[in-house]
C-alpha positions in Angstrom: 7.7 -36.2 -5.8 8.1 -35.6 -1.6 4.8 -35.0 0.2 3.8 -31.2 2.1 4.6 -32.9 5.0 7.9 -34.2 4.5 9.1 -30.9 3.3 7.6 -29.6 6.4 9.4 -31.1 8.5 12.8 -30.6 6.3 12.4 -27.3 6.7 11.9 -27.2 10.1 14.5 -29.3 11.0 16.7 -26.7 8.8 15.5 -24.0 10.4 16.0 -24.9 14.5 19.3 -26.0 13.2 20.2 -22.5 11.8 18.5 -20.9 14.2 20.9 -22.7 16.7 23.9 -21.2 15.6 21.7 -17.3 15.2 23.7 -14.1 17.2 22.6 -10.7 16.4 25.1 -9.1 13.8 27.4 -7.3 15.4 29.8 -4.8 13.4 32.9 -4.2 13.9 34.1 -0.8 12.9 36.5 0.2 15.9 39.4 -0.2 12.8 37.2 1.7 10.3 34.5 4.3 11.0 31.6 3.4 8.6 30.9 7.5 8.5 32.2 9.5 5.8 34.0 12.3 5.9 30.4 14.3 5.1 28.8 11.9 7.9 26.3 10.8 5.7 27.2 8.1 3.0 29.0 4.6 3.5 31.4 4.4 0.1 32.6 0.7 -0.8 36.1 1.6 0.4 35.0 1.9 3.5 32.8 -0.9 3.7 35.6 -3.7 2.3 37.1 -3.0 5.7 34.3 -3.5 8.3 34.1 -6.5 9.6 30.5 -7.9 10.9 30.1 -11.0 13.1 28.3 -14.3 11.8 26.3 -16.8 13.6 28.7 -18.9 14.9 29.9 -15.7 16.8 33.2 -15.0 14.4 34.1 -11.8 13.0 34.7 -12.0 9.3 34.2 -9.1 6.1 30.6 -9.1 4.8 30.4 -11.1 1.9 27.3 -12.4 -0.2 28.7 -16.1 -0.5 26.8 -17.3 2.1 24.6 -14.5 3.6 21.5 -15.9 4.0 23.4 -18.8 6.3 26.2 -16.4 7.9 23.5 -13.6 8.6 20.5 -13.4 10.6 17.7 -11.3 9.6 17.9 -8.3 11.2 15.0 -5.7 10.1 14.7 -1.8 10.8 12.3 -1.4 13.9 9.4 0.6 14.9 9.8 3.5 16.9 9.0 2.3 20.7 5.5 2.4 21.1 5.1 4.1 24.0 7.0 7.0 21.9 5.5 7.1 19.0 2.2 7.2 20.4 2.4 10.9 21.9 3.4 11.8 18.5 1.8 11.5 14.3 5.2 11.5 13.4 6.0 8.0 11.0 6.2 4.4 12.9 9.3 4.4 11.3 12.5 6.1 12.3 14.0 9.3 10.8 17.0 9.2 9.5 19.7 11.5 11.7 17.8 11.8 14.6 16.2 8.6 15.2 18.8 6.2 13.7 22.4 6.8 11.9 21.8 6.9 8.1 25.2 5.4 8.0 25.2 2.8 10.2 22.2 2.1 8.4 23.0 1.9 5.2 25.9 -0.6 6.2 23.0 -3.0 8.0 20.8 -3.4 4.5 24.3 -4.6 3.1 24.3 -6.5 5.7 20.7 -8.0 4.9 21.1 -8.1 1.5 23.9 -10.3 1.7 20.9 -12.6 2.6 19.5 -12.8 -1.0 21.6 -15.3 -2.7 20.3 -15.1 -6.4 17.9 -17.7 -5.7 17.1 -20.4 -8.6 13.9 -19.4 -9.1 13.6 -15.8 -7.3 9.3 -16.4 -6.0 9.6 -12.7 -4.6 9.4 -11.3 -7.9 6.3 -13.4 -9.2 2.8 -12.5 -8.7 3.0 -15.0 -5.8 5.3 -12.5 -3.7 5.5 -9.4 -5.7 2.4 -8.1 -8.1 5.0 -5.2 -10.1 7.0 -8.0 -10.5 10.0 -6.0 -9.0 13.7 -7.3 -9.9 14.5 -7.3 -6.0 17.0 -10.6 -6.2 18.8 -7.8 -8.6 18.6 -4.2 -6.5 19.4 -6.2 -3.4 22.9 -7.3 -5.2 23.2 -3.5 -6.3 22.5 -2.7 -3.0 25.2 -4.9 -1.6 27.3 -3.9 -4.3 26.8 0.0 -3.2 25.4 1.2 -6.1 22.8 2.9 -5.3 22.1 5.6 -7.7 21.4 1.7 -10.0 19.5 0.0 -7.1 17.3 3.1 -7.3 16.8 3.1 -11.5 16.0 -0.8 -11.1 13.1 -0.2 -8.8 11.7 2.6 -10.5 11.3 0.4 -13.5 8.8 -1.6 -12.2 7.1 0.4 -9.4 5.9 4.0 -9.9 6.4 4.9 -6.3 8.6 2.4 -3.9 8.5 5.1 -0.9 4.9 3.7 -1.1 4.7 0.4 -0.8 8.0 0.5 1.2 5.9 1.9 4.1 2.4 0.3 3.6 3.1 -3.2 1.6 2.2 -6.2 3.5 5.6 -7.3 1.8 4.2 -11.1 0.2 7.6 -10.9 -1.5 8.7 -11.5 1.7 6.2 -13.9 2.4 7.6 -16.1 -0.7 11.1 -15.2 -0.7 13.3 -19.0 -0.6 15.4 -18.2 2.2 12.2 -18.4 4.3 11.5 -22.1 3.5 14.0 -23.0 6.7 15.4 -19.7 8.2 13.3 -15.9 8.2 13.0 -14.2 5.1 15.2 -11.0 3.5 13.9 -7.9 4.5 13.2 -6.5 1.1 10.7 -3.8 2.8 13.1 -2.2 4.1 15.5 -2.6 1.2 12.8 -0.9 -0.5 12.2 2.0 1.3 16.0 2.6 2.4 17.0 2.5 -1.5 13.8 4.9 -2.0 14.7 7.4 0.4 18.6 7.6 -0.1 17.6 8.9 -3.7 15.1 11.3 -2.6 18.0 12.5 0.0 20.9 12.9 -2.3 18.1 14.2 -5.0 18.8 11.7 -7.5 14.9 11.6 -8.3 14.2 14.3 -10.5 11.5 15.7 -12.7 11.5 13.4 -16.2 9.7 15.5 -19.1 8.6 13.8 -22.2 10.9 15.1 -24.9 7.7 14.8 -27.2 4.0 14.6 -27.4 2.0 12.2 -28.8 -1.0 15.0 -28.9 -3.6 12.5 -27.6 -5.5 13.6 -24.1 -6.4 11.4 -21.1 -8.7 11.8 -18.0 -7.9 10.2 -15.2 -10.5 9.4 -12.2 -10.0 9.1 -8.8 -6.1 10.3 -8.0 -4.8 6.7 -5.6 -2.1 5.0 -6.4 -3.7 3.3 -9.1 -4.5 6.3 -10.7 -1.4 8.2 -10.1 0.5 5.0 -11.5 -1.3 5.0 -14.7 -0.8 9.2 -15.0 2.6 8.5 -14.6 2.8 6.3 -17.1 0.4 7.9 -19.7 2.4 11.0 -19.5 5.8 9.0 -19.8 4.5 8.1 -23.1 3.8 11.6 -23.9 -0.2 11.5 -23.8 -1.5 14.5 -21.8 -3.3 13.4 -18.6 -5.1 14.8 -16.6 -6.3 13.6 -13.4 -9.7 14.3 -11.7 -10.1 14.2 -7.6 -13.2 14.3 -5.8 -11.6 15.1 -2.9 -8.8 18.4 -1.7 -6.4 17.2 -1.7 -4.5 14.8 -4.2 -4.0 11.1 -3.5 -6.9 9.2 -2.3 -6.6 6.6 -0.5 -2.7 8.0 0.8 -3.9 10.8 1.6 -7.1 10.1 3.8 -7.0 7.0 4.5 -4.1 5.8 5.6 -2.8 7.9 9.0 0.2 10.0 8.6 1.6 7.9 11.1 2.1 5.3 8.4 2.6 7.4 5.5 3.6 10.9 6.3 1.9 13.1 3.5 4.5 15.1 3.4 5.6 11.9 0.9 2.7 11.7 -0.9 2.5 16.2 -2.0 6.7 14.9 -2.7 5.5 12.6 -5.2 2.7 14.5 -6.3 4.3 18.0 -7.3 7.4 15.5 -9.0 4.4 14.3 -11.6 3.2 18.0 -11.7 6.7 18.5 -12.3 6.8 15.9 -15.2 3.7 17.5 -16.8 0.3 16.4 -15.4 -2.4 18.6 -14.5 -4.7 17.8 -11.6 -8.2 18.9 -10.4 -9.5 18.7 -7.4 -12.7 19.3 -5.4 -14.0 17.2 -9.2 -16.7 14.9 -8.3 -17.4 13.4 -11.8 -20.6 12.2 -11.8 -21.9 14.8 -9.3 -20.3 18.1 -10.7 -18.4 17.1 -13.3 -20.2 15.6 -16.5 -18.2 12.2 -16.8 -20.2 11.8 -19.8 -18.6 15.6 -21.5 -15.2 14.1 -19.9 -15.3 11.4 -22.2 -16.2 13.5 -25.3 -13.8 16.1 -24.6 -11.0 13.4 -24.2 -8.7 10.5 -26.2 -9.5 8.3 -23.6 -10.7 7.8 -20.4 -9.4 5.9 -17.1 -11.5 5.3 -14.2 -9.3 4.4 -10.8 -12.3 5.0 -8.1 -11.2 2.8 -5.8 -13.5 0.7 -3.7 -14.9 2.9 -1.8 -18.4 1.5 -0.5 -18.0 0.4 2.5 -19.5 -2.8 4.4 -22.2 -2.0 6.7 -23.7 -3.4 9.7 -27.1 -4.7 9.0 -28.2 -5.0 12.9 -30.3 -2.7 15.7 -29.0 0.4 16.8 -27.0 0.7 13.7 -28.0 4.2 13.4 -27.0 5.3 16.9 -24.6 8.2 17.3 -21.2 7.3 17.6 -21.0 4.4 15.2 -18.5 5.1 11.4 -17.3 4.0 8.7 -13.3 3.2 8.8 -13.3 5.9 6.4 -15.3 8.5 7.9 -13.2 8.5 11.2 -9.3 8.3 9.3 -10.7 10.8 6.8 -11.9 13.1 9.8 -8.3 12.7 12.0 -5.7 13.3 8.6 -7.7 16.5 7.2 -8.1 18.3 10.9 -4.2 17.4 11.4 -3.1 18.6 7.9 -5.6 21.9 8.4 -3.7 22.7 11.8 -0.8 22.5 10.8 -1.5 24.7 7.9 -3.3 26.9 10.3 -6.9 26.6 8.6 -8.8 24.9 11.3 -11.7 26.2 12.2 -14.5 25.9 15.1 -17.1 25.0 11.9 -15.4 22.4 10.5 -14.2 20.6 14.2 -18.4 21.2 14.7 -19.7 19.3 11.4 -16.5 17.2 11.3 -14.6 15.9 13.7 -14.8 12.9 15.3 -12.8 12.0 18.4 -12.2 8.7 20.6 -10.4 11.2 23.4 -11.8 9.0 26.2 -13.7 7.0 25.1 -13.9 3.7 25.2 -13.9 2.2 21.4 -14.8 -0.5 20.0 -13.1 -0.8 15.7 -15.7 -4.0 13.9 -12.7 -5.9 11.4 -9.3 -6.5 11.8 -7.2 -5.8 8.6 -4.3 -3.1 8.0 -7.4 -0.3 8.2 -8.4 -1.6 12.0 -5.0 -1.4 12.8 -4.9 1.8 11.6 -8.5 2.7 13.1 -6.6 1.3 16.8 -3.8 3.2 16.0 -5.8 6.4 15.5 -8.0 6.0 19.1 -4.3 5.5 21.1 -3.5 8.9 19.8 -6.3 10.5 20.7 -5.9 9.2 24.4 -9.1 6.9 24.2 -10.4 5.5 27.3 -9.7 2.2 26.1 -9.6 -0.1 22.8 -11.0 -3.4 21.9 -11.4 -5.2 18.5 -13.5 -7.7 17.4 -12.7 -10.1 14.7 -15.3 -12.8 12.8 -12.3 -15.2 12.5 -10.5 -17.4 14.4 -7.6 -16.2 16.0 -4.8 -17.4 13.1 -2.3 -20.0 13.4 1.3 -19.6 14.6 2.5 -21.5 11.7 1.3 -22.3 8.6 -1.6 -24.8 7.9 -0.8 -27.5 6.0 -3.5 -25.6 3.3 -1.2 -22.4 3.0 2.1 -23.8 1.8 5.1 -21.3 1.2 5.2 -19.7 -1.1 1.6 -18.2 -0.6 0.6 -15.5 1.7 1.8 -17.0 5.2 -1.7 -16.8 7.3 -0.9 -16.4 10.5 -1.0 -14.8 13.8 1.0 -11.4 13.7 1.3 -8.1 15.9 1.0 -4.8 14.1 1.9 -1.7 15.0 -1.8 -0.5 16.2 -1.8 -4.3 18.5 2.2 -3.4 20.2 0.4 -0.1 20.7 -2.2 -0.8 22.7 -0.6 -3.5 24.3 3.2 -1.6 25.3 0.1 0.7 27.1 -2.4 -1.6 28.4 -0.8 -4.9 28.8 -2.9 -6.6 26.7 -3.8 -7.5 22.9 -7.4 -5.3 21.7 -8.1 -8.5 19.8 -10.9 -10.4 20.4 -11.5 -13.4 18.1 -14.7 -15.6 17.1 -16.8 -13.1 17.9 -20.1 -11.3 16.3 -22.2 -7.9 17.0 -25.5 -8.8 18.1 -27.0 -5.2 18.6 -26.1 -2.0 19.4 -27.7 -0.2 22.8 -28.3 3.9 22.8 -29.3 6.7 25.7 -31.5 8.6 25.9 -30.4 11.0 23.8 -29.9 8.1 20.7 -25.7 8.1 21.8 -24.7 4.3 21.5 -23.2 3.8 24.8 -23.1 -0.6 24.6 -22.7 -3.4 22.5 -23.5 -7.1 22.7 -22.0 -9.3 21.1 -22.1 -13.3 20.8 -19.6 -16.2 20.6 -19.6 -17.5 16.8 -17.6 -20.8 16.3 -16.5 -21.5 12.2 -18.6 -24.8 10.3 -18.7 -25.6 6.8 -21.1 -23.6 6.2 -19.8 -20.5 7.6 -20.0 -18.9 11.4 -22.6 -20.2 13.9 -23.5 -19.1 16.6 -23.2 -20.2 20.0 -26.3 -19.9 22.7 -26.0 -18.5 25.5 -22.1 -16.3 24.9 -23.9 -13.2 24.2 -22.1 -10.5 26.3 -22.1 -6.7 26.6 -19.2 -4.1 26.2 -19.1 -0.6 26.8 -18.9 1.6 24.3 -19.1 4.8 23.1 -17.7 5.2 19.7 -17.9 1.8 16.8 -16.0 2.3 14.3 -16.9 -0.2 11.0 -13.6 -1.5 9.7 -15.0 -4.7 7.2 -14.1 -4.1 3.9 -15.4 -2.9 1.2 -17.9 -4.3 -1.5 -17.2 -2.2 -4.4 -16.7 1.5 -6.0 -20.0 4.1 -5.5 -21.9 3.3 -8.7 -22.9 6.9 -9.5 -20.1 6.8 -12.4 -20.6 3.3 -13.8 -24.6 4.3 -14.7 -23.9 7.4 -15.7 -21.6 5.8 -18.1 -23.4 2.6 -18.9 -21.2 0.5 -17.9 -21.3 -3.1 -17.4 -20.5 -4.3 -14.1 -19.8 -8.1 -12.8 -22.0 -10.1 -10.3 -19.6 -7.5 -7.6 -20.8 -4.5 -8.9 -17.2 -3.6 -9.4 -16.5 -2.6 -13.3 -16.7 -5.3 -16.2 -12.9 -5.4 -17.3 -10.7 -8.1 -18.5 -7.4 -7.8 -16.4 -4.6 -7.2 -19.3 -6.6 -5.4 -21.7 -8.8 -3.1 -18.7 -11.3 -2.3 -21.7 -14.9 -0.9 -20.4 -18.7 -2.1 -22.1 -17.7 1.7 -23.5 -15.1 2.8 -26.4 -11.9 4.5 -24.7 -12.9 3.6 -21.4 -10.7 1.8 -19.5 -10.4 0.6 -15.8 -8.2 -0.1 -13.1 -7.3 -0.7 -9.6 -10.2 -1.9 -6.8 -13.0 -0.4 -9.1 -12.4 -3.6 -11.0 -10.6 -6.0 -9.5 -12.1 -5.3 -5.8 -10.6 -3.8 -2.6 -7.2 -5.4 -2.6 -2.8 -4.2 -1.8 -1.6 -0.6 -3.0 0.5 -2.8 -4.8 -1.7 -4.1 -6.7 -3.7 -0.8 -7.5 -0.2 0.8 -8.8 0.0 -2.9 -10.6 -3.3 -2.5 -12.3 -2.8 1.6 -13.0 0.4 0.7 -14.7 -1.8 -2.0 -17.1 -4.7 0.0 -17.2 -1.8 2.7 -19.1 -0.4 -0.1 -21.3 -4.3 -0.7 -22.7 -5.3 2.9 -23.0 -1.5 3.5 -24.5 -2.4 0.4 -27.5 -5.3 2.6 -27.9 -4.5 5.8 -28.4 -1.7 4.5 -31.1 -4.5 2.7 -32.7 -6.3 6.0 -32.9 -3.5 8.7 -34.1 -2.7 5.6 -36.3 -6.4 5.6 -38.0 -6.7 9.3 -37.9 -3.5 10.0 -39.9 -5.0 7.0 -42.2 -8.3 8.9 -42.2 -6.0 11.9 -43.3 -4.2 10.7 -45.7 -7.0 9.0 -48.1 -9.0 12.3 -47.2 -6.0 13.4 -49.0 -5.3 11.8 -51.8 -9.3 11.9 -52.7 -9.1 15.8 -52.6 -6.2 15.7 -55.1 -7.7 12.8 -57.2 -11.1 15.4 -57.8 -8.8 18.8 -58.3 -7.5 17.0 -61.6 -9.1 18.3 -64.8 -10.1 15.8 -67.2 -8.0 15.2 -70.3 -8.8 13.8 -73.6 
């Protein structure tokens, strides 16, 4: 067996050889425009005549036999940082405004050509895609211009590709076989191109179940796990009611992910579709508080808990209780609520006084990295903060994979997300400070945070170790804690008497999803721990499958019981004969 170092050197040599010939893909449509008569769609007959520039500079018809060799990766870029900082619209380019729809479709076709049906597509395994998207199949369908079939194939494994195509960090691309020797296929771009086109063309319509089972299910939580669970159970014929404690449906998708990353019209569009398909949504229903969870459990045939992991990790330092120190979800939720209320003309001064958290004109410090930390950075920039700094306890990741992080694992390497790019464009520097821990928060006479004291750390085998004499003070008018989540809040699990694990997540085996209480199932972050949206969808689908098996057995047992009871009744009515 080749050693890992030999494989790494071999891959590096191949990568350099391919990139040495690399040129930007250029589409030559001088003889035949890719835009059809309707100005929107690129049809197969148009594409066959179009030539594209290969890495070696030659112009040839588009082909797939040697796709990743002939064409280089060309992901769709976000809107320019300084432009998108002026608004709250999605950072992705808007079709027909920022990009030409037909040209984009053609570019996705070129990128799909780079997917060459490798022998073992790690992209669609759990190493790559938690929902096992049939990536090579729908890439090939896009290449063949079979977009209608592509959305069917995509929906067969993923309930909400319009969400994952925007917010997923794309572990599928990290495990793409092409990434061994070159840049991976632009899977994420192709995914949301498929679903956005399908919505735009009216190809996604309500699917009303033809038959109903007569069984009822309560789903608690309307985040990605809850919506996926409800969607699956509804299509199986069960009557599903989703209970959401907030005033709007969507959970994390609605209030935890800011608008510039996932526009709320996109969330509402899918929720409205689910409503049309027969799912009932109840908002402002905080199960375990203003809704009795035990009553729900008795009123419905089954109960599915998709609560999320909403208990945040806190910062136990002096000054934590000062005004101006907030959890990330408090900051992001208040911002999104104000955007929605303003858009609907419902914003009231009393709401602002009680709930609004602004970064305008302030020195902002975000403690903790990850997607949520980036979202807090991007939100602060749009508030027109004076400065924003991001502290991370861990050291800066390497520029390339380390030896203990081989392909097809998710590459733990240095990256620049949208929020970092926006700060760099506006200020000229990256906002992140690595290997630093917070020691103390200092306030003014009115109890407002004004300074933050840090100390540098070095990583040892036993964890981070503080470096003596490395203390620094940072101006801070707003401190946002983005250090992850610990578990679901305990009031639902305690009221039901559910078993929990050592991390206080609901105890339920993956693949079975049954809790310690009969008829109660759990999935998503409340069972797994904080994770990705795509993993939440996976768990929601799995929870629905397990719940469906339980309901089918329950229905069979009830029918069997009625038949037996009826048989005894018939026997007792017979008169004895002599």
